[in-house]
N, C-alpha and C positions, 0 to 999 in steps of 0.2 A: 543733501547736499551733494550735489554730481560736477564733476570739473574737470575741465582739459590742463595740463599744465606742458608746457616743455621742458625734456627731460634736460634740466640744468639746475645745477646750484640755484641758482635764481628761485626755477619752479620749486626745488625742493622746500625753497626759505618759502615761498608765497603756500605750498600746500598746508604748510606749519601754521601760518599767521589767520589763513583763512577760516583750518579749522579751530584755531583759539577764538575767531570772532563767534563763526555756528556755535561754538558750545555755550558762548556768555548766550546767544540768542535765544537757545535751548532751556537753559539756566543750569546746564551741567556744570561739574567741574574740569577745569582745563587739563588736568594730572591725571593719569598717566598716555590719555589719548594721543594729544600733544606731541609726547615724546614719541608714543607710536608713530605715529603721521609722522613724524619727522627721523626716524631712521627708514620708514618703509617707502618718503619718496627721494628719499637721499639714494636709495638701493636701487630706485628706476632710474632715478637721474645717472647713477655711474653704471650701473651693470646692465640695466634690460635699456638703454637710451640704443636708440637706430635712428639716423640722420630723416628728420623731416617725420616724426613719429611723436604724438603728445603722448603721455603717461594721465592715466585717470585717476579721479581721486573718489572716494564715493563714500557718504558719511550717513548712514539713519539711524533711529532706535526703533526695536521691535521688543514693547514688553519693558522690561529693565537692562536689557543689552542693548549697546553701544555697538553696532559693525562698522568697521575702516575696510574699505578695499582699495587696494592699489594695481592698479591693471598696466602694463607695459605690453611692447611687444615684440620683447624676446623669451618667449615662451622654451626655447630650447634650452632656456639655462635655468633651469632648477636651482632654488634658495636651498642653503643649509646652511646651521648653524655654523661656525668653522672654530674650532680655539686656536687659539693668538697667544703671544707671549706676553707677559705683562706688562711689557715698555710699547709694543705697537700702537702705532695712533689711529688703526683705524681695524676693522674687522668685526668688531661688536657688535654692529647690529641687529644681526636676529637673535644673538645671545642675550641683547636688552630687550627685544620684542618679546622675546618667551617670556623671560622675567616678567614684563608688565602685564602680560596678559591675560587674561584667562584663560584663548584655546585662540590658536592662530594655525594659517593650513595654506596650500596654495591649491587652485583649480586652473586645471586647464582650459582656456576659452577657445573662442574660434582660432585657426591658426592665422597670425603667428604668436597670438596672445595668454600671458596668464597673468591671475590674480592672486595677488600673497592679500589676505586677509587676516585681521584678528578682532576679536569678542571683547568686551569690558565688560561686567555686570556691573551695571552703577546700583548704589543704593536708592533704595525708596524712600 
């Protein structure tokens, strides 16, 4: 599945909903993939937003691995998990991705793009 979505809260929500629908179609469990997509899409809409430029969502399965890729146009901002206060209302996105994914990382694309990716091993 490959989509372009608006870098807004609505676009991030749509990314999560469409991911859930695709996973159902493939017969795969919704969690933790929908949670990872929600966090990465929210980051793209919040931190990767450039007016007039969409973010991309790509999902595919190779063997028993589900790969999630979210591409935005703020390649100058490299995501890093940040410590946050226990009562903070935001700032845990990449910490959650790190906890839920088997692997994740960032790949530079053609300027000005970057892709944040996560992989989940699916049970056979």
